[in-house]
mmCIF file of the N, C-alpha and C atoms, coordinates in Angstrom:
data_MODEL
# 
_entry.id   MODEL 
# 
loop_
_atom_site.group_PDB 
_atom_site.id 
_atom_site.type_symbol 
_atom_site.label_atom_id 
_atom_site.label_alt_id 
_atom_site.label_comp_id 
_atom_site.label_asym_id 
_atom_site.label_entity_id 
_atom_site.label_seq_id 
_atom_site.pdbx_PDB_ins_code 
_atom_site.Cartn_x 
_atom_site.Cartn_y 
_atom_site.Cartn_z 
_atom_site.occupancy 
_atom_site.B_iso_or_equiv 
_atom_site.pdbx_formal_charge 
_atom_site.auth_seq_id 
_atom_site.auth_comp_id 
_atom_site.auth_asym_id 
_atom_site.auth_atom_id 
_atom_site.pdbx_PDB_model_num 
ATOM 1   N N  . UNK A 1 1  ? 83.795  -43.274 -2.169 1.00 0.00 ? 1  UNK A N  1 
ATOM 2   C CA . UNK A 1 1  ? 84.152  -42.904 -0.823 1.00 0.00 ? 1  UNK A CA 1 
ATOM 3   C C  . UNK A 1 1  ? 85.603  -43.293 -0.566 1.00 0.00 ? 1  UNK A C  1 
ATOM 4   N N  . UNK A 1 2  ? 86.342  -42.412 0.082  1.00 0.00 ? 2  UNK A N  1 
ATOM 5   C CA . UNK A 1 2  ? 87.744  -42.666 0.415  1.00 0.00 ? 2  UNK A CA 1 
ATOM 6   C C  . UNK A 1 2  ? 87.815  -43.195 1.840  1.00 0.00 ? 2  UNK A C  1 
ATOM 7   N N  . UNK A 1 3  ? 88.488  -44.307 2.018  1.00 0.00 ? 3  UNK A N  1 
ATOM 8   C CA . UNK A 1 3  ? 88.665  -44.892 3.344  1.00 0.00 ? 3  UNK A CA 1 
ATOM 9   C C  . UNK A 1 3  ? 90.008  -44.439 3.903  1.00 0.00 ? 3  UNK A C  1 
ATOM 10  N N  . UNK A 1 4  ? 90.008  -43.846 5.099  1.00 0.00 ? 4  UNK A N  1 
ATOM 11  C CA . UNK A 1 4  ? 91.292  -43.410 5.666  1.00 0.00 ? 4  UNK A CA 1 
ATOM 12  C C  . UNK A 1 4  ? 92.188  -44.611 5.960  1.00 0.00 ? 4  UNK A C  1 
ATOM 13  N N  . UNK A 1 5  ? 93.472  -44.424 5.718  1.00 0.00 ? 5  UNK A N  1 
ATOM 14  C CA . UNK A 1 5  ? 94.441  -45.493 5.948  1.00 0.00 ? 5  UNK A CA 1 
ATOM 15  C C  . UNK A 1 5  ? 94.901  -45.505 7.407  1.00 0.00 ? 5  UNK A C  1 
ATOM 16  N N  . UNK A 1 6  ? 95.000  -44.331 8.003  1.00 0.00 ? 6  UNK A N  1 
ATOM 17  C CA . UNK A 1 6  ? 95.543  -44.221 9.354  1.00 0.00 ? 6  UNK A CA 1 
ATOM 18  C C  . UNK A 1 6  ? 94.446  -43.851 10.339 1.00 0.00 ? 6  UNK A C  1 
ATOM 19  N N  . UNK A 1 7  ? 94.497  -44.445 11.509 1.00 0.00 ? 7  UNK A N  1 
ATOM 20  C CA . UNK A 1 7  ? 93.666  -44.024 12.630 1.00 0.00 ? 7  UNK A CA 1 
ATOM 21  C C  . UNK A 1 7  ? 94.562  -43.227 13.562 1.00 0.00 ? 7  UNK A C  1 
ATOM 22  N N  . UNK A 1 8  ? 94.163  -42.022 13.877 1.00 0.00 ? 8  UNK A N  1 
ATOM 23  C CA . UNK A 1 8  ? 94.955  -41.194 14.767 1.00 0.00 ? 8  UNK A CA 1 
ATOM 24  C C  . UNK A 1 8  ? 94.458  -41.374 16.190 1.00 0.00 ? 8  UNK A C  1 
ATOM 25  N N  . UNK A 1 9  ? 95.378  -41.669 17.079 1.00 0.00 ? 9  UNK A N  1 
ATOM 26  C CA . UNK A 1 9  ? 95.050  -41.840 18.489 1.00 0.00 ? 9  UNK A CA 1 
ATOM 27  C C  . UNK A 1 9  ? 95.025  -40.462 19.130 1.00 0.00 ? 9  UNK A C  1 
ATOM 28  N N  . UNK A 1 10 ? 93.954  -40.174 19.831 1.00 0.00 ? 10 UNK A N  1 
ATOM 29  C CA . UNK A 1 10 ? 93.840  -38.898 20.522 1.00 0.00 ? 10 UNK A CA 1 
ATOM 30  C C  . UNK A 1 10 ? 94.358  -39.068 21.940 1.00 0.00 ? 10 UNK A C  1 
ATOM 31  N N  . UNK A 1 11 ? 95.380  -38.308 22.265 1.00 0.00 ? 11 UNK A N  1 
ATOM 32  C CA . UNK A 1 11 ? 96.062  -38.373 23.550 1.00 0.00 ? 11 UNK A CA 1 
ATOM 33  C C  . UNK A 1 11 ? 95.827  -37.050 24.261 1.00 0.00 ? 11 UNK A C  1 
ATOM 34  N N  . UNK A 1 12 ? 95.398  -37.099 25.525 1.00 0.00 ? 12 UNK A N  1 
ATOM 35  C CA . UNK A 1 12 ? 95.060  -35.877 26.253 1.00 0.00 ? 12 UNK A CA 1 
ATOM 36  C C  . UNK A 1 12 ? 95.476  -36.019 27.709 1.00 0.00 ? 12 UNK A C  1 
ATOM 37  N N  . UNK A 1 13 ? 96.130  -34.992 28.242 1.00 0.00 ? 13 UNK A N  1 
ATOM 38  C CA . UNK A 1 13 ? 96.479  -34.933 29.661 1.00 0.00 ? 13 UNK A CA 1 
ATOM 39  C C  . UNK A 1 13 ? 95.666  -33.828 30.313 1.00 0.00 ? 13 UNK A C  1 
ATOM 40  N N  . UNK A 1 14 ? 95.111  -34.105 31.483 1.00 0.00 ? 14 UNK A N  1 
ATOM 41  C CA . UNK A 1 14 ? 94.378  -33.073 32.207 1.00 0.00 ? 14 UNK A CA 1 
ATOM 42  C C  . UNK A 1 14 ? 95.350  -32.252 33.040 1.00 0.00 ? 14 UNK A C  1 
ATOM 43  N N  . UNK A 1 15 ? 94.920  -31.047 33.395 1.00 0.00 ? 15 UNK A N  1 
ATOM 44  C CA . UNK A 1 15 ? 95.685  -30.250 34.346 1.00 0.00 ? 15 UNK A CA 1 
ATOM 45  C C  . UNK A 1 15 ? 95.517  -30.861 35.728 1.00 0.00 ? 15 UNK A C  1 
ATOM 46  N N  . UNK A 1 16 ? 96.421  -30.543 36.627 1.00 0.00 ? 16 UNK A N  1 
ATOM 47  C CA . UNK A 1 16 ? 96.330  -31.063 37.993 1.00 0.00 ? 16 UNK A CA 1 
ATOM 48  C C  . UNK A 1 16 ? 95.065  -30.542 38.665 1.00 0.00 ? 16 UNK A C  1 
ATOM 49  N N  . UNK A 1 17 ? 94.416  -31.433 39.423 1.00 0.00 ? 17 UNK A N  1 
ATOM 50  C CA . UNK A 1 17 ? 93.272  -30.995 40.211 1.00 0.00 ? 17 UNK A CA 1 
ATOM 51  C C  . UNK A 1 17 ? 93.776  -30.468 41.556 1.00 0.00 ? 17 UNK A C  1 
ATOM 52  N N  . UNK A 1 18 ? 92.864  -30.176 42.487 1.00 0.00 ? 18 UNK A N  1 
ATOM 53  C CA . UNK A 1 18 ? 93.250  -29.624 43.791 1.00 0.00 ? 18 UNK A CA 1 
ATOM 54  C C  . UNK A 1 18 ? 94.104  -30.577 44.614 1.00 0.00 ? 18 UNK A C  1 
ATOM 55  N N  . UNK A 1 19 ? 94.046  -31.875 44.319 1.00 0.00 ? 19 UNK A N  1 
ATOM 56  C CA . UNK A 1 19 ? 94.849  -32.864 45.036 1.00 0.00 ? 19 UNK A CA 1 
ATOM 57  C C  . UNK A 1 19 ? 96.167  -33.156 44.327 1.00 0.00 ? 19 UNK A C  1 
ATOM 58  N N  . UNK A 1 20 ? 96.459  -32.453 43.229 1.00 0.00 ? 20 UNK A N  1 
ATOM 59  C CA . UNK A 1 20 ? 97.704  -32.662 42.502 1.00 0.00 ? 20 UNK A CA 1 
ATOM 60  C C  . UNK A 1 20 ? 97.670  -33.840 41.552 1.00 0.00 ? 20 UNK A C  1 
ATOM 61  N N  . UNK A 1 21 ? 96.474  -34.291 41.167 1.00 0.00 ? 21 UNK A N  1 
ATOM 62  C CA . UNK A 1 21 ? 96.337  -35.461 40.300 1.00 0.00 ? 21 UNK A CA 1 
ATOM 63  C C  . UNK A 1 21 ? 96.066  -35.015 38.860 1.00 0.00 ? 21 UNK A C  1 
ATOM 64  N N  . UNK A 1 22 ? 96.812  -35.604 37.918 1.00 0.00 ? 22 UNK A N  1 
ATOM 65  C CA . UNK A 1 22 ? 96.638  -35.370 36.488 1.00 0.00 ? 22 UNK A CA 1 
ATOM 66  C C  . UNK A 1 22 ? 96.361  -36.718 35.833 1.00 0.00 ? 22 UNK A C  1 
ATOM 67  N N  . UNK A 1 23 ? 95.404  -36.761 34.913 1.00 0.00 ? 23 UNK A N  1 
ATOM 68  C CA . UNK A 1 23 ? 95.025  -38.009 34.252 1.00 0.00 ? 23 UNK A CA 1 
ATOM 69  C C  . UNK A 1 23 ? 95.366  -37.942 32.772 1.00 0.00 ? 23 UNK A C  1 
ATOM 70  N N  . UNK A 1 24 ? 95.866  -39.059 32.232 1.00 0.00 ? 24 UNK A N  1 
ATOM 71  C CA . UNK A 1 24 ? 96.145  -39.181 30.802 1.00 0.00 ? 24 UNK A CA 1 
ATOM 72  C C  . UNK A 1 24 ? 95.060  -40.039 30.171 1.00 0.00 ? 24 UNK A C  1 
ATOM 73  N N  . UNK A 1 25 ? 94.490  -39.544 29.072 1.00 0.00 ? 25 UNK A N  1 
ATOM 74  C CA . UNK A 1 25 ? 93.451  -40.246 28.328 1.00 0.00 ? 25 UNK A CA 1 
ATOM 75  C C  . UNK A 1 25 ? 93.959  -40.590 26.937 1.00 0.00 ? 25 UNK A C  1 
ATOM 76  N N  . UNK A 1 26 ? 93.603  -41.756 26.441 1.00 0.00 ? 26 UNK A N  1 
ATOM 77  C CA . UNK A 1 26 ? 93.858  -42.148 25.063 1.00 0.00 ? 26 UNK A CA 1 
ATOM 78  C C  . UNK A 1 26 ? 92.515  -42.538 24.461 1.00 0.00 ? 26 UNK A C  1 
ATOM 79  N N  . UNK A 1 27 ? 92.135  -41.842 23.411 1.00 0.00 ? 27 UNK A N  1 
ATOM 80  C CA . UNK A 1 27 ? 90.826  -42.040 22.773 1.00 0.00 ? 27 UNK A CA 1 
ATOM 81  C C  . UNK A 1 27 ? 89.681  -41.979 23.779 1.00 0.00 ? 27 UNK A C  1 
ATOM 82  N N  . UNK A 1 28 ? 89.786  -41.053 24.736 1.00 0.00 ? 28 UNK A N  1 
ATOM 83  C CA . UNK A 1 28 ? 88.728  -40.838 25.713 1.00 0.00 ? 28 UNK A CA 1 
ATOM 84  C C  . UNK A 1 28 ? 88.724  -41.796 26.886 1.00 0.00 ? 28 UNK A C  1 
ATOM 85  N N  . UNK A 1 29 ? 89.661  -42.731 26.934 1.00 0.00 ? 29 UNK A N  1 
ATOM 86  C CA . UNK A 1 29 ? 89.724  -43.718 28.012 1.00 0.00 ? 29 UNK A CA 1 
ATOM 87  C C  . UNK A 1 29 ? 90.885  -43.357 28.940 1.00 0.00 ? 29 UNK A C  1 
ATOM 88  N N  . UNK A 1 30 ? 90.644  -43.241 30.264 1.00 0.00 ? 30 UNK A N  1 
ATOM 89  C CA . UNK A 1 30 ? 91.753  -42.941 31.173 1.00 0.00 ? 30 UNK A CA 1 
ATOM 90  C C  . UNK A 1 30 ? 92.725  -44.120 31.233 1.00 0.00 ? 30 UNK A C  1 
ATOM 91  N N  . UNK A 1 31 ? 94.010  -43.848 31.007 1.00 0.00 ? 31 UNK A N  1 
ATOM 92  C CA . UNK A 1 31 ? 94.998  -44.926 30.977 1.00 0.00 ? 31 UNK A CA 1 
ATOM 93  C C  . UNK A 1 31 ? 96.035  -44.824 32.089 1.00 0.00 ? 31 UNK A C  1 
ATOM 94  N N  . UNK A 1 32 ? 96.256  -43.629 32.633 1.00 0.00 ? 32 UNK A N  1 
ATOM 95  C CA . UNK A 1 32 ? 97.228  -43.499 33.716 1.00 0.00 ? 32 UNK A CA 1 
ATOM 96  C C  . UNK A 1 32 ? 97.012  -42.179 34.442 1.00 0.00 ? 32 UNK A C  1 
ATOM 97  N N  . UNK A 1 33 ? 97.598  -42.089 35.638 1.00 0.00 ? 33 UNK A N  1 
ATOM 98  C CA . UNK A 1 33 ? 97.530  -40.852 36.410 1.00 0.00 ? 33 UNK A CA 1 
ATOM 99  C C  . UNK A 1 33 ? 98.901  -40.530 36.983 1.00 0.00 ? 33 UNK A C  1 
ATOM 100 N N  . UNK A 1 34 ? 99.075  -39.248 37.303 1.00 0.00 ? 34 UNK A N  1 
ATOM 101 C CA . UNK A 1 34 ? 100.269 -38.768 37.988 1.00 0.00 ? 34 UNK A CA 1 
ATOM 102 C C  . UNK A 1 34 ? 99.798  -37.992 39.204 1.00 0.00 ? 34 UNK A C  1 
ATOM 103 N N  . UNK A 1 35 ? 100.482 -38.183 40.322 1.00 0.00 ? 35 UNK A N  1 
ATOM 104 C CA . UNK A 1 35 ? 100.164 -37.445 41.545 1.00 0.00 ? 35 UNK A CA 1 
ATOM 105 C C  . UNK A 1 35 ? 101.374 -36.607 41.908 1.00 0.00 ? 35 UNK A C  1 
ATOM 106 N N  . UNK A 1 36 ? 101.207 -35.292 41.924 1.00 0.00 ? 36 UNK A N  1 
ATOM 107 C CA . UNK A 1 36 ? 102.271 -34.357 42.262 1.00 0.00 ? 36 UNK A CA 1 
ATOM 108 C C  . UNK A 1 36 ? 102.135 -33.979 43.734 1.00 0.00 ? 36 UNK A C  1 
ATOM 109 N N  . UNK A 1 37 ? 103.259 -33.986 44.472 1.00 0.00 ? 37 UNK A N  1 
ATOM 110 C CA . UNK A 1 37 ? 103.188 -33.533 45.857 1.00 0.00 ? 37 UNK A CA 1 
ATOM 111 C C  . UNK A 1 37 ? 103.702 -32.097 45.954 1.00 0.00 ? 37 UNK A C  1 
ATOM 112 N N  . UNK A 1 38 ? 103.662 -31.535 47.154 1.00 0.00 ? 38 UNK A N  1 
ATOM 113 C CA . UNK A 1 38 ? 104.030 -30.134 47.347 1.00 0.00 ? 38 UNK A CA 1 
ATOM 114 C C  . UNK A 1 38 ? 105.515 -29.867 47.117 1.00 0.00 ? 38 UNK A C  1 
ATOM 115 N N  . UNK A 1 39 ? 106.346 -30.901 47.154 1.00 0.00 ? 39 UNK A N  1 
ATOM 116 C CA . UNK A 1 39 ? 107.790 -30.746 46.925 1.00 0.00 ? 39 UNK A CA 1 
ATOM 117 C C  . UNK A 1 39 ? 108.153 -30.871 45.449 1.00 0.00 ? 39 UNK A C  1 
ATOM 118 N N  . UNK A 1 40 ? 107.166 -31.175 44.587 1.00 0.00 ? 40 UNK A N  1 
ATOM 119 C CA . UNK A 1 40 ? 107.430 -31.332 43.165 1.00 0.00 ? 40 UNK A CA 1 
ATOM 120 C C  . UNK A 1 40 ? 107.700 -32.756 42.740 1.00 0.00 ? 40 UNK A C  1 
ATOM 121 N N  . UNK A 1 41 ? 107.643 -33.707 43.684 1.00 0.00 ? 41 UNK A N  1 
ATOM 122 C CA . UNK A 1 41 ? 107.822 -35.118 43.352 1.00 0.00 ? 41 UNK A CA 1 
ATOM 123 C C  . UNK A 1 41 ? 106.581 -35.637 42.623 1.00 0.00 ? 41 UNK A C  1 
ATOM 124 N N  . UNK A 1 42 ? 106.752 -36.658 41.790 1.00 0.00 ? 42 UNK A N  1 
ATOM 125 C CA . UNK A 1 42 ? 105.647 -37.205 41.005 1.00 0.00 ? 42 UNK A CA 1 
ATOM 126 C C  . UNK A 1 42 ? 105.577 -38.714 41.213 1.00 0.00 ? 42 UNK A C  1 
ATOM 127 N N  . UNK A 1 43 ? 104.385 -39.229 41.538 1.00 0.00 ? 43 UNK A N  1 
ATOM 128 C CA . UNK A 1 43 ? 104.155 -40.666 41.615 1.00 0.00 ? 43 UNK A CA 1 
ATOM 129 C C  . UNK A 1 43 ? 103.258 -41.049 40.440 1.00 0.00 ? 43 UNK A C  1 
ATOM 130 N N  . UNK A 1 44 ? 103.631 -42.134 39.744 1.00 0.00 ? 44 UNK A N  1 
ATOM 131 C CA . UNK A 1 44 ? 102.913 -42.586 38.547 1.00 0.00 ? 44 UNK A CA 1 
ATOM 132 C C  . UNK A 1 44 ? 102.067 -43.815 38.876 1.00 0.00 ? 44 UNK A C  1 
ATOM 133 N N  . UNK A 1 45 ? 100.835 -43.851 38.342 1.00 0.00 ? 45 UNK A N  1 
ATOM 134 C CA . UNK A 1 45 ? 99.918  -44.962 38.572 1.00 0.00 ? 45 UNK A CA 1 
ATOM 135 C C  . UNK A 1 45 ? 99.323  -45.432 37.253 1.00 0.00 ? 45 UNK A C  1 
ATOM 136 N N  . UNK A 1 46 ? 99.076  -46.725 37.169 1.00 0.00 ? 46 UNK A N  1 
ATOM 137 C CA . UNK A 1 46 ? 98.327  -47.306 36.051 1.00 0.00 ? 46 UNK A CA 1 
ATOM 138 C C  . UNK A 1 46 ? 97.427  -48.382 36.638 1.00 0.00 ? 46 UNK A C  1 
ATOM 139 N N  . UNK A 1 47 ? 96.155  -48.346 36.302 1.00 0.00 ? 47 UNK A N  1 
ATOM 140 C CA . UNK A 1 47 ? 95.167  -49.284 36.840 1.00 0.00 ? 47 UNK A CA 1 
ATOM 141 C C  . UNK A 1 47 ? 95.177  -49.297 38.361 1.00 0.00 ? 47 UNK A C  1 
ATOM 142 N N  . UNK A 1 48 ? 95.413  -48.128 38.970 1.00 0.00 ? 48 UNK A N  1 
ATOM 143 C CA . UNK A 1 48 ? 95.407  -48.005 40.417 1.00 0.00 ? 48 UNK A CA 1 
ATOM 144 C C  . UNK A 1 48 ? 96.648  -48.529 41.112 1.00 0.00 ? 48 UNK A C  1 
ATOM 145 N N  . UNK A 1 49 ? 97.638  -48.974 40.357 1.00 0.00 ? 49 UNK A N  1 
ATOM 146 C CA . UNK A 1 49 ? 98.865  -49.537 40.926 1.00 0.00 ? 49 UNK A CA 1 
ATOM 147 C C  . UNK A 1 49 ? 100.024 -48.578 40.670 1.00 0.00 ? 49 UNK A C  1 
ATOM 148 N N  . UNK A 1 50 ? 100.815 -48.333 41.699 1.00 0.00 ? 50 UNK A N  1 
ATOM 149 C CA . UNK A 1 50 ? 101.983 -47.458 41.566 1.00 0.00 ? 50 UNK A CA 1 
ATOM 150 C C  . UNK A 1 50 ? 102.992 -48.091 40.620 1.00 0.00 ? 50 UNK A C  1 
ATOM 151 N N  . UNK A 1 51 ? 103.396 -47.342 39.590 1.00 0.00 ? 51 UNK A N  1 
ATOM 152 C CA . UNK A 1 51 ? 104.329 -47.880 38.598 1.00 0.00 ? 51 UNK A CA 1 
ATOM 153 C C  . UNK A 1 51 ? 105.690 -47.208 38.632 1.00 0.00 ? 51 UNK A C  1 
ATOM 154 N N  . UNK A 1 52 ? 105.814 -46.113 39.355 1.00 0.00 ? 52 UNK A N  1 
ATOM 155 C CA . UNK A 1 52 ? 107.097 -45.430 39.419 1.00 0.00 ? 52 UNK A CA 1 
ATOM 156 C C  . UNK A 1 52 ? 106.994 -44.133 40.188 1.00 0.00 ? 52 UNK A C  1 
ATOM 157 N N  . UNK A 1 53 ? 108.147 -43.466 40.301 1.00 0.00 ? 53 UNK A N  1 
ATOM 158 C CA . UNK A 1 53 ? 108.243 -42.272 41.124 1.00 0.00 ? 53 UNK A CA 1 
ATOM 159 C C  . UNK A 1 53 ? 109.360 -41.397 40.578 1.00 0.00 ? 53 UNK A C  1 
ATOM 160 N N  . UNK A 1 54 ? 109.134 -40.090 40.550 1.00 0.00 ? 54 UNK A N  1 
ATOM 161 C CA . UNK A 1 54 ? 110.179 -39.145 40.163 1.00 0.00 ? 54 UNK A CA 1 
ATOM 162 C C  . UNK A 1 54 ? 110.412 -38.193 41.322 1.00 0.00 ? 54 UNK A C  1 
ATOM 163 N N  . UNK A 1 55 ? 111.636 -38.186 41.819 1.00 0.00 ? 55 UNK A N  1 
ATOM 164 C CA . UNK A 1 55 ? 111.999 -37.341 42.956 1.00 0.00 ? 55 UNK A CA 1 
ATOM 165 C C  . UNK A 1 55 ? 112.672 -36.079 42.443 1.00 0.00 ? 55 UNK A C  1 
ATOM 166 N N  . UNK A 1 56 ? 112.131 -34.924 42.842 1.00 0.00 ? 56 UNK A N  1 
ATOM 167 C CA . UNK A 1 56 ? 112.722 -33.654 42.441 1.00 0.00 ? 56 UNK A CA 1 
ATOM 168 C C  . UNK A 1 56 ? 113.983 -33.430 43.266 1.00 0.00 ? 56 UNK A C  1 
ATOM 169 N N  . UNK A 1 57 ? 115.088 -33.230 42.569 1.00 0.00 ? 57 UNK A N  1 
ATOM 170 C CA . UNK A 1 57 ? 116.367 -32.926 43.209 1.00 0.00 ? 57 UNK A CA 1 
ATOM 171 C C  . UNK A 1 57 ? 116.859 -31.589 42.662 1.00 0.00 ? 57 UNK A C  1 
ATOM 172 N N  . UNK A 1 58 ? 117.971 -31.121 43.164 1.00 0.00 ? 58 UNK A N  1 
ATOM 173 C CA . UNK A 1 58 ? 118.440 -29.776 42.833 1.00 0.00 ? 58 UNK A CA 1 
ATOM 174 C C  . UNK A 1 58 ? 118.514 -29.500 41.332 1.00 0.00 ? 58 UNK A C  1 
ATOM 175 N N  . UNK A 1 59 ? 119.075 -30.418 40.557 1.00 0.00 ? 59 UNK A N  1 
ATOM 176 C CA . UNK A 1 59 ? 119.292 -30.169 39.130 1.00 0.00 ? 59 UNK A CA 1 
ATOM 177 C C  . UNK A 1 59 ? 118.276 -30.838 38.210 1.00 0.00 ? 59 UNK A C  1 
ATOM 178 N N  . UNK A 1 60 ? 117.257 -31.486 38.760 1.00 0.00 ? 60 UNK A N  1 
ATOM 179 C CA . UNK A 1 60 ? 116.289 -32.159 37.898 1.00 0.00 ? 60 UNK A CA 1 
ATOM 180 C C  . UNK A 1 60 ? 115.462 -33.186 38.645 1.00 0.00 ? 60 UNK A C  1 
ATOM 181 N N  . UNK A 1 61 ? 115.269 -34.345 38.010 1.00 0.00 ? 61 UNK A N  1 
ATOM 182 C CA . UNK A 1 61 ? 114.467 -35.425 38.585 1.00 0.00 ? 61 UNK A CA 1 
ATOM 183 C C  . UNK A 1 61 ? 115.213 -36.743 38.513 1.00 0.00 ? 61 UNK A C  1 
ATOM 184 N N  . UNK A 1 62 ? 115.196 -37.492 39.626 1.00 0.00 ? 62 UNK A N  1 
ATOM 185 C CA . UNK A 1 62 ? 115.656 -38.882 39.641 1.00 0.00 ? 62 UNK A CA 1 
ATOM 186 C C  . UNK A 1 62 ? 114.416 -39.747 39.443 1.00 0.00 ? 62 UNK A C  1 
ATOM 187 N N  . UNK A 1 63 ? 114.470 -40.680 38.495 1.00 0.00 ? 63 UNK A N  1 
ATOM 188 C CA . UNK A 1 63 ? 113.316 -41.527 38.194 1.00 0.00 ? 63 UNK A CA 1 
ATOM 189 C C  . UNK A 1 63 ? 113.549 -42.935 38.738 1.00 0.00 ? 63 UNK A C  1 
ATOM 190 N N  . UNK A 1 64 ? 112.569 -43.437 39.477 1.00 0.00 ? 64 UNK A N  1 
ATOM 191 C CA . UNK A 1 64 ? 112.641 -44.751 40.110 1.00 0.00 ? 64 UNK A CA 1 
ATOM 192 C C  . UNK A 1 64 ? 111.541 -45.656 39.565 1.00 0.00 ? 64 UNK A C  1 
ATOM 193 N N  . UNK A 1 65 ? 111.813 -46.957 39.511 1.00 0.00 ? 65 UNK A N  1 
ATOM 194 C CA . UNK A 1 65 ? 110.772 -47.905 39.118 1.00 0.00 ? 65 UNK A CA 1 
ATOM 195 C C  . UNK A 1 65 ? 109.898 -48.227 40.321 1.00 0.00 ? 65 UNK A C  1 
ATOM 196 N N  . UNK A 1 66 ? 108.926 -49.103 40.136 1.00 0.00 ? 66 UNK A N  1 
ATOM 197 C CA . UNK A 1 66 ? 107.969 -49.419 41.204 1.00 0.00 ? 66 UNK A CA 1 
ATOM 198 C C  . UNK A 1 66 ? 108.616 -50.070 42.414 1.00 0.00 ? 66 UNK A C  1 
ATOM 199 N N  . UNK A 1 67 ? 109.806 -50.657 42.233 1.00 0.00 ? 67 UNK A N  1 
ATOM 200 C CA . UNK A 1 67 ? 110.509 -51.305 43.337 1.00 0.00 ? 67 UNK A CA 1 
ATOM 201 C C  . UNK A 1 67 ? 111.502 -50.384 44.032 1.00 0.00 ? 67 UNK A C  1 
ATOM 202 N N  . UNK A 1 68 ? 111.588 -49.129 43.588 1.00 0.00 ? 68 UNK A N  1 
ATOM 203 C CA . UNK A 1 68 ? 112.471 -48.165 44.225 1.00 0.00 ? 68 UNK A CA 1 
ATOM 204 C C  . UNK A 1 68 ? 113.881 -48.113 43.671 1.00 0.00 ? 68 UNK A C  1 
ATOM 205 N N  . UNK A 1 69 ? 114.119 -48.768 42.543 1.00 0.00 ? 69 UNK A N  1 
ATOM 206 C CA . UNK A 1 69 ? 115.440 -48.734 41.915 1.00 0.00 ? 69 UNK A CA 1 
ATOM 207 C C  . UNK A 1 69 ? 115.523 -47.545 40.964 1.00 0.00 ? 69 UNK A C  1 
ATOM 208 N N  . UNK A 1 70 ? 116.614 -46.787 41.054 1.00 0.00 ? 70 UNK A N  1 
ATOM 209 C CA . UNK A 1 70 ? 116.766 -45.638 40.161 1.00 0.00 ? 70 UNK A CA 1 
ATOM 210 C C  . UNK A 1 70 ? 116.993 -46.133 38.737 1.00 0.00 ? 70 UNK A C  1 
ATOM 211 N N  . UNK A 1 71 ? 116.282 -45.531 37.790 1.00 0.00 ? 71 UNK A N  1 
ATOM 212 C CA . UNK A 1 71 ? 116.385 -45.969 36.397 1.00 0.00 ? 71 UNK A CA 1 
ATOM 213 C C  . UNK A 1 71 ? 116.907 -44.875 35.472 1.00 0.00 ? 71 UNK A C  1 
ATOM 214 N N  . UNK A 1 72 ? 116.752 -43.610 35.859 1.00 0.00 ? 72 UNK A N  1 
ATOM 215 C CA . UNK A 1 72 ? 117.258 -42.544 35.003 1.00 0.00 ? 72 UNK A CA 1 
ATOM 216 C C  . UNK A 1 72 ? 117.258 -41.218 35.755 1.00 0.00 ? 72 UNK A C  1 
ATOM 217 N N  . UNK A 1 73 ? 117.818 -40.216 35.107 1.00 0.00 ? 73 UNK A N  1 
ATOM 218 C CA . UNK A 1 73 ? 117.866 -38.860 35.641 1.00 0.00 ? 73 UNK A CA 1 
ATOM 219 C C  . UNK A 1 73 ? 117.552 -37.893 34.508 1.00 0.00 ? 73 UNK A C  1 
ATOM 220 N N  . UNK A 1 74 ? 116.727 -36.900 34.787 1.00 0.00 ? 74 UNK A N  1 
ATOM 221 C CA . UNK A 1 74 ? 116.432 -35.855 33.811 1.00 0.00 ? 74 UNK A CA 1 
ATOM 222 C C  . UNK A 1 74 ? 116.903 -34.530 34.376 1.00 0.00 ? 74 UNK A C  1 
ATOM 223 N N  . UNK A 1 75 ? 117.786 -33.864 33.644 1.00 0.00 ? 75 UNK A N  1 
ATOM 224 C CA . UNK A 1 75 ? 118.289 -32.561 34.076 1.00 0.00 ? 75 UNK A CA 1 
ATOM 225 C C  . UNK A 1 75 ? 117.295 -31.481 33.674 1.00 0.00 ? 75 UNK A C  1 
ATOM 226 N N  . UNK A 1 76 ? 117.002 -30.589 34.605 1.00 0.00 ? 76 UNK A N  1 
ATOM 227 C CA . UNK A 1 76 ? 116.099 -29.470 34.360 1.00 0.00 ? 76 UNK A CA 1 
ATOM 228 C C  . UNK A 1 76 ? 116.877 -28.192 34.617 1.00 0.00 ? 76 UNK A C  1 
ATOM 229 N N  . UNK A 1 77 ? 116.845 -27.309 33.641 1.00 0.00 ? 77 UNK A N  1 
ATOM 230 C CA . UNK A 1 77 ? 117.578 -26.043 33.799 1.00 0.00 ? 77 UNK A CA 1 
ATOM 231 C C  . UNK A 1 77 ? 116.648 -24.905 34.061 1.00 0.00 ? 77 UNK A C  1 
# 
């Protein structure tokens, strides 16, 4: 019998539900969620605690940490 050397982690994201919530699963266990609002902004949660926020702006997204400090920008074309 051959024993596999690597364990592959199965990562899965759900589509948004009617409330704009998407869940990320790792090996079948929910690990985080994203909540999309009508303006395209995204709030990130882990274990029910807000961990960050992405604000949709004209050219992309401004990313903020849980304390409201800007940490990065992603340009969207």
